C-alpha positions, 0 to 999 in steps of 0.5 A, spaced: 244 172 128 247 174 121 254 177 122 255 178 114 249 183 114 252 187 120 259 187 117 256 189 110 252 195 114 258 197 118 263 197 111 257 201 108 257 206 114 265 207 114 265 208 106 260 214 107 264 217 113 270 216 108 267 220 102 264 225 107 271 226 109 274 227 102 268 232 100 270 236 106 278 236 104 276 238 097 272 244 100 278 246 104 283 245 099 279 249 094 278 255 099 285 255 101 287 255 093 282 261 093 285 265 099 292 264 096 290 266 089 287 272 092 293 274 096 297 273 090 293 278 086 293 283 092 301 282 092 301 283 084 297 290 085 302 292 090 308 291 086 304 294 080 303 301 085 310 301 087 313 300 080 314 307 078 316 309 085 323 311 087 326 313 080 329 320 079 327 324 073 331 330 071 327 336 069 333 341 069 332 346 063 
């Protein structure tokens, strides 16, 4: 029985699992970043809409 070849195969399998986890983590981070950017844009739009509200204009003649 050759123990060296089975150890190498196990190490390669672990590396591929680790790489898959890295890809999954990168995808999750990318999705979270897009979500945050979207919410920041929405907040900026709401603040822009409220910009002129609450100001008093004196229109007496």
